[in-house]
C-alpha positions as CSV (number, residue, x, y, z in Angstrom):
1,L,-113.8,44.6,-44.8
2,S,-115.5,42.5,-47.2
3,P,-114.2,41.8,-50.7
4,V,-117.1,43.9,-52.3
5,C,-116.0,46.8,-49.8
6,L,-112.4,46.4,-50.6
7,G,-113.1,46.5,-54.4
8,S,-115.1,49.7,-54.1
9,L,-112.3,51.4,-52.1
10,R,-109.7,50.3,-54.8
11,R,-111.8,51.7,-57.4
12,A,-112.4,54.8,-55.5
13,A,-108.7,55.4,-54.8
14,M,-107.9,54.8,-58.5
15,C,-110.3,57.1,-59.8
16,E,-109.3,59.8,-57.3
17,I,-105.8,59.6,-58.6
18,V,-106.9,59.9,-62.2
19,R,-109.5,62.7,-61.5
20,S,-107.3,64.7,-59.3
21,F,-104.8,65.4,-62.3
22,H,-107.7,67.5,-64.0
23,H,-107.2,70.3,-61.5
24,A,-104.1,71.9,-60.7
25,E,-105.3,73.1,-57.3
26,A,-105.8,69.3,-56.4
27,R,-102.1,68.6,-56.6
28,F,-102.0,67.7,-52.9
29,V,-104.9,65.1,-53.2
30,S,-103.1,63.6,-56.2
31,E,-99.7,63.3,-54.6
32,R,-101.5,61.7,-51.4
33,A,-103.6,59.3,-53.6
34,A,-100.4,58.2,-55.6
35,Y,-98.3,57.9,-52.6
36,T,-101.2,55.7,-51.0
37,F,-101.7,53.6,-53.9
38,R,-97.6,53.0,-54.0
39,K,-97.7,52.0,-50.4
40,V,-100.4,49.5,-50.8
41,L,-98.7,47.9,-53.5
42,T,-95.5,47.9,-51.7
43,K,-97.3,46.0,-49.0
44,H,-98.5,43.6,-51.3
45,E,-94.9,43.2,-52.6
46,Y,-93.3,42.3,-49.4
47,D,-96.2,40.5,-47.6
48,T,-95.2,36.9,-47.2
49,R,-98.6,35.6,-48.2
50,Y,-98.4,37.0,-51.6
51,Q,-94.8,35.8,-52.6
52,D,-95.9,33.1,-55.1
53,D,-96.5,34.2,-58.9
54,E,-100.3,33.2,-58.9
55,R,-101.2,35.4,-55.9
56,R,-99.1,38.3,-57.4
57,A,-100.9,37.8,-60.7
58,R,-104.3,37.9,-58.9
59,I,-103.3,41.2,-57.1
60,A,-102.0,42.8,-60.3
61,A,-105.3,41.7,-62.1
62,M,-107.4,43.6,-59.4
63,Y,-105.4,46.8,-60.4
64,L,-105.6,46.3,-64.1
65,D,-108.2,49.1,-64.7
66,F,-105.7,51.6,-63.6
67,L,-103.5,51.2,-66.7
68,P,-105.9,52.5,-69.4
69,D,-107.0,55.3,-67.2
70,M,-103.6,56.5,-66.6
71,W,-102.4,55.9,-70.0
72,Q,-105.4,58.1,-71.3
73,K,-104.3,60.9,-68.7
74,L,-100.6,60.7,-69.4
75,D,-100.2,64.2,-70.9
76,K,-102.0,65.8,-67.9
77,L,-100.0,63.8,-65.6
78,N,-96.8,65.2,-67.0
79,A,-98.0,68.8,-67.0
80,V,-99.5,68.8,-63.4
81,A,-98.0,66.1,-61.2
82,S,-95.0,66.6,-59.0
83,P,-92.0,64.5,-59.4
84,E,-92.9,62.6,-56.4
85,A,-96.3,61.7,-57.7
86,K,-94.9,60.8,-61.1
87,R,-92.5,58.5,-59.3
88,D,-95.3,56.8,-57.3
89,I,-97.5,56.3,-60.2
90,L,-94.6,54.9,-62.2
91,A,-93.9,52.4,-59.5
92,C,-97.5,51.5,-59.4
93,F,-97.6,51.0,-63.1
94,L,-94.4,48.8,-63.0
95,Y,-95.8,46.6,-60.3
96,I,-98.9,45.9,-62.1
97,V,-97.3,45.3,-65.4
98,R,-94.6,43.1,-64.0
99,N,-97.2,40.9,-62.1
100,V,-99.9,41.0,-64.4
101,P,-101.2,37.4,-65.5
102,H,-99.7,36.4,-68.9
103,K,-102.9,34.6,-70.1
C-alpha cells in the first residue's frame, strides 16, 4: 500500500473507534476497532525495524491525532465500552504518549 493509502486507512480506523462509542449497539465494532488498533501498535513495538527512538517517535506521531479525539470522548468511552476495549484503548494511548517526539 502507498503511504497515502496507509494514512487514509489509519485515519479511518481511528475515526471508527471514536465514532463507534456514540452508539451502544455498535459495541462490537468499537471492541474490534480498539483491538485491531492495539494489535497494529503491538506489531510496531516488536518489529525489529522500529527499535530505535527516532523511528518509534515517527510512528507515534502518525497516531497523535487519536489522543485529542479520545480525550474528548472519554466520558462516552467509560459509559459504553467494555473492559476489554478500555484496556486496548489505554494500551494505544500509552504507546503513543511514551513514544511521541519530545520536540
